[in-house]
N, C-alpha and C positions, 0 to 999 in steps of 0.2 A: 279758427286760430290754437286750440287745443290741440289738433292734429298737426298743426302746423308745429307747435311745441315739441311734440314727441317725435316728428321727424328730424329737429335742430339736434334735438337731445341726442338722439340714435347716430348721425351722421356726425358728432362732436366725439361721441366715444370710440366709434368705429376707427375713427382718425388717430386718436389715442392710442388705441390697440395697436393700429400699423407702427406708427413711431415706435412705441416700447419695444415691439417685435425685432424692427432695425437696429434697435440703441443697445439691446440686451444680448450679446451673442454669447453662449456658454462654453468654454474652451475647458479640456482636461488635462491636467500635468501628468501626461504620458508620453512614453516614447518606444516605438515597435521592438522587437528584440529580433536580433538576427545578428549573425558573427559572434556569439558567445556561447558558452557551455552552460547548460542548465543541469541542477543537480538536487536531489532528495538526498541528506547523510542520515542513513540507517546504523545503529548502536548496539551490535551484537555479541558483543564479548561474555562468555559465559561466566556473571558473576551475578551474585546474590541482590535480588531487585529491592536494594534498600536505597533512600535518599541519599547516604553516604557514598555509593556507586554510581550517582548521576553526575552528568558531565555538564556544570555551571557555565563553561567558557569554551566557545568554540571560534577559532581563528581559521580562516584561509586567505593564504599568503599573506599572516599577518593582520588581516583585517576582521574586528569582530563581524562575526556571525549570528552567536547566541551568548546570553546573559543569566544571570541567575533569576530574571523577570520570567525568561523562558526557557529553562534548562532542558536539555535531551536527555530525558531520561533513560531508564535500561530497557533495553527490548522495544525500544521507541524509533521516533524517527523526526528531525526536523527539514523544511518547516512542516509545523503541526498546526491543527485547529482547524485547517481547511482542506479541503479536496482537492488535489490538481496544483496545489502552489510547488513553485522550484524556487532556490536561489539561482543567481546568476554568477559566473565569473569567467576567466579567461580562458581561451581554447590552448589545450598542451599541458606542461606540468605544472600541477599543483599541489602545494603543500598544505599538509591539514594539522594542527595542534587541538588536543582536548585535554582539558583541563577539570579535574576530578575533585569533587565534593566542594564545601564552600572555603576550605583551604586554597584551592585551586591549585592542586597539584597536578603537574603537564604528568601527563600519562600515556600521551600518544603522539609523536610526531614523524608523520609519515609524507610521502608523494605520492601522488596517482596523475594518469595521463588522462585529461576529458577532451571529448571533440563537441562538433557543435551539436547542438540539440539537446534533448532531455535524458538523463543517466539517474541511476540509483546506485550510491557509491555505499558499500558494507564494509563497515568496523567489526572485526571479528576476532583480532588478537592484538594486543597493546604494542606486540613486538614486530608484525607483520603489514604490510601495505595492504590499502584496502581491495577488494573485488569491486570491479565499477560491471554494472550490467548498462546494456539500452535498455532504455523503458518503453521501446516498441510504439513511440508517437511517430503520426499521427494513427490513433487506432479505426481499426476494421470497423465499420458499422452494420447493423441490418436495417433493411426497410420493409413494412409489412402492413398491411391492410388493418387489421384490427389492434393485435398484440402481437409483440416478438414472444420468442421461450427461451432467450440467450442471456449468460453472463459468461464474464470469463474470470478466471483464475490463474496466475502465475505462482508456482510452487516452487520452494526454494530451498537448499537443504545445507544448513548451519548447525547440525547436529553433532555434540561434541559427545567422546566417550567418558571422558572424565578429566580432570583438571584441564590443560591445555590440549589433549590430546582429540584431533578430530576424528569421527567416525568413518571407519574406511567400508562402511555398508553401500550398495548402493540402492535407493529407494523409491519406490513405484508407488507414486499417490493415486487413491482410488475415492470414487464417489459414489453415491447412491440416491436417486430422486426420486418423489412421490410420482407415480403415474396416474392411480385414481383416490377419489375423495368421495366418501358418504354425503351426506345433505345437510350435514351439521360443517361440513368441512376437516374432517378427520381423513388422516389418511389410512386407505386400508389395502393399498397394495403400492408396491414399491419395484424399481427397475432392479435388475443384477446389476453387481459391482462392475465400474466402469473405468478403466484406466485413464487418467488424466495426464495425458502427455507420454514421455518415454521414461524410464529410471534415471535417475541423479545421482551423482557422487557429490562428495562435498563440495561447496563452495560452486555448486551450478542451478540451474533454473531451467523448468521446463519452458520459459516462453508462455506466452497468452495462449490458453486452452478455453476451446468454447464448454459450457456444462448446460446443462437441461432445465431449464425453469418450468415447471408446471404448477401453474396456480392456482389456487383453488376459487378466487374469483376472477371470471371469465374478462369482464370488462374492467381492468382495474389497470394501475402500472406496475402493481405484481410483484411477489415475492413468494419463495417455497424453502424450505427447510431441506438441506441436504446434509447427508450423512457421508463421513470420509476415516479411511483407515488408511495403513501403509502397509505393504508386502518389501519383503528384502530381497534384492536381486541377487546371484550370485556370478562367478565371473563368466560361467556359459548361459547366461539369461534365464536358468530357472528359477522360478520362486520356491524359497527356501520357508515360508510361511510370513505370517504376520509379524511386524516391529514390535520387540518387548521393550519395552522403558518402566523405569523404575518410577515408584508413586511416592506420593508423599510419606506414605506409612513403610517406605523402603521394601515395599514385593514389586516384583515384577509382572505387569499385565501388558495385555496387546493394548495398541495407543488406536484410540477413536476418539472423534469429535464431530461437533455437527456446527453450523453455520446456516444464518439465514443468507441468501442470495436473491439479491433485485432485480429484473429484468434490467438488461441494459447497461449494468453496473460494471465494474473491474474492481479485481481483490487480489493484492499480494497476501500467501500466504508462507508464513517464513517458520520453518521448525528449527527450535535451536534450544539452549542450556545443554544439559549434560543425561544422557541416555542411562547411565548407569551409577550417577552419583547427585550430588546437591550441588548447587540448585537444579532440579528436575525440569524436562525437559517439556515444551508444548508448544502447538502450533502457533503465531499471533497472526492477526489478519491486519491489513491496512487496505482503505476504499483508494485507489487509484483515480476511478472516475465514478 
């Protein structure tokens, strides 16, 4: 009799489970993206990085896209807070209005043309239309048996000399990667300096370029420190030496920096600010993937 009770209870629970599965369908309020322009908006006007220069209101075609709850900071991008997010808008001519500081001073009112797919919009001068770059999506990928050794970098030249004068220098971005580590994971040998893409003038980018990530732990997701410098290239294609920039002490030094690169990731590297005045210049990194 007890076995019969157990059998009955099991069948009853199974029946309830089947009914609950049939009656509780989970639906998500989502719509497929097609026939729209997708964009990220970058703010790289050479201003001092203070809250008074942040953009506290962004309108695209008079529709609100950002406000004081999540402002667009200097030398930054929206949407922010998560990798790979894009706003959507209509294909064709789009109007951008930017309002600075908590006083909501209208400082930018320009148009740009957007196409279907993902784009990066760079506002670099309050009095000029932005420059629009194709994002390059869908991205190239590598399939390997164990672990890949590749990340991707896209370098942009938005360097100003001083004031509102863009640099006339053509810049060759270079990187150096670790080749050999000791038993404690300390780098003991690095590569030669390697060109990342071709030289770029103001308002240009290299496009997505692969870089080598030789990690210290073999079986891991993996990252490595990559060192960077910039060469100045003349009109004849000759290397005229390292890029000289003013530092915080108003002295000119060779540009150099480093970032950790994770295997499979993609990063925007944007040189911006002023080379020979304040606010001084730097390369800002944003993760694309």
